[in-house]
N, C-alpha and C positions, 0 to 999 in steps of 0.2 A: 619839174617833170617827175622827179623822184617822189614828190609829194602826191601827185595824181596817181602815179603807178602804185605807191604804197597804199593809197586810199582804195583803189580798185582791188588790190591784193587783199586788203582787210575785208572789204565787202564780199569778195569771192570766198574767202575763208569762212566768213559768217554764213553765207548761203550753203557752203559745203558742210559746215558743222550742223546747220539746221536740217539739211537733207539726211545726213547720217543719223541725227537724233530722231527724225521722222521714220527713217527706215528701221531704227532700233525699236521704236514703239510699235510699228507694224509687225515686226518679227516676233516681239514678245507677245503681242495679241494673238498672232497666228499660232505660236507655240502653246499658249494657254488653251486655245480652241482645240488643237490637236490632242493635248493632254486630257481635256474633258471628254473628247470622243473616244480616246483609248480607255479611259476609266469606265465609260458607259459600255463599251464593247466587252470589257472584262467582266463587268457586272452581268451583262446579258449572257456571256459565256458561262459564268458560274451558275446562273439560273438554269441554263440548258443542261449543265452537268448534274445539277440537283434533280431536275426533272427526269433525266436519263436514269439516275440512281433509283428514283421512285418507280419508274417503269420496270426496271429490272426486278425490284422487290415485288411488285405486283405480279410479274411473270412467274417468279418463283412460287408465290402464294397460289396462283392459278394452277401451276403444275402439281402442287401438293393437293389441292382440291380435286384435280382430275384423277390423281392416283387414289385418293380416298373414295371418289365416286365409283371408279372401276372396281375397287375392292368391295364396296358396299353392294354393288349390283350383284357380285358373286354371292354375297350373303343372302340377298333376297332369293336368288335362284336356289341356293341350298335349303333355305326355309321351305320353299315350295316343294322341293324334292322330298324333304322330311315329311311335310304335311301329306303328301301323296301316299306315304307308307302307313298312315294311321288307319286302322280298321274302324268300322262304324261304332260309335259310342265312346271311342277313345279320343282324348284331347290333350293338348299340351298346356301346361301352366307356365313353363319357362323355357326359353331358348337362348343359349349363350354360344357364341362362336368366336374362336381365337385362331389367328394365323400364327404358325410357328415354323422355324427352320428345322428340318429333319437333320440331325447331326450326322447320320450315316450317309444319306444320299445327297445332302446339301441342296435339297429343294424344299419348297414351302408346302406345308401340310396344314389342313384345317382341323381343328379339334372342336367338336360340338358337344355341349352338355345339355341334356333335355330332362325336364321333369314333367310329369303329367298324371293323368288318371285313366285307368282302364276298368271297365265295369266287371270283367271276369278274367279268369286265368287263360281261357282259350284266346281271347282278344290279345292278351299280352304275348302269347306264343306266336300269334300271327304277326304282331308288330315286330317281334324279334326276327322272325323269318324275313319279313320285308326289308328291315334295316340291313340285315346281313347280305341281302342281294345287291344292295346299292352302295353300302359303305363298308369300311374295314374296321377291325378292332372294336367290335360292338361289345360293350360290357355293361350289364345291368347290375344294380346293387343286389347283393345276395339275399337279403331278407324278404324280398318281394315274392319269391317262388313258393313260399309256404302259405300265402294267402290265396283264397279262392274267389273272393268277390271284393268289389270296391278297393282296387289296388292303386295306391299312389306310388309311382315308380320314378326311379332315377336311372338314366342311361348315359354313358359316354361313348362317342363314336368318332372316327376319323374319316376324312374324305379320302377317296381313292385317288 
């Protein structure tokens, strides 16, 4: 009877060991699958972070482009305003515009440098008068006032 009982006990222990071994294989397989899924999610998450970084960089670049566009639109408006001051026969050969901070008032001012041609002295006087009406600190180069015809002028002005 002990022999039968011992045989059943040995068979039971064998089945129990087999069940535990099967459970171990199943658990290891399940852990490997979970580890794979975790690594995949981490890779997806790092892709999302990388794309988020690129979106931020593009947003910053678009902000800079927008600021540039707003400033350049002001430049076009200033050029049109300067162009309206030109008397007949007078034309510009160069237009330069720079924005600078005013040290005293801590606000932005625009400095414009113009060069051009005026057919006569009277047209140049009219240009000076028109510029002084619309702009501040109008300064012509000193040598031009001695010429009577075919005058190539240089003038610096500031926006009001």
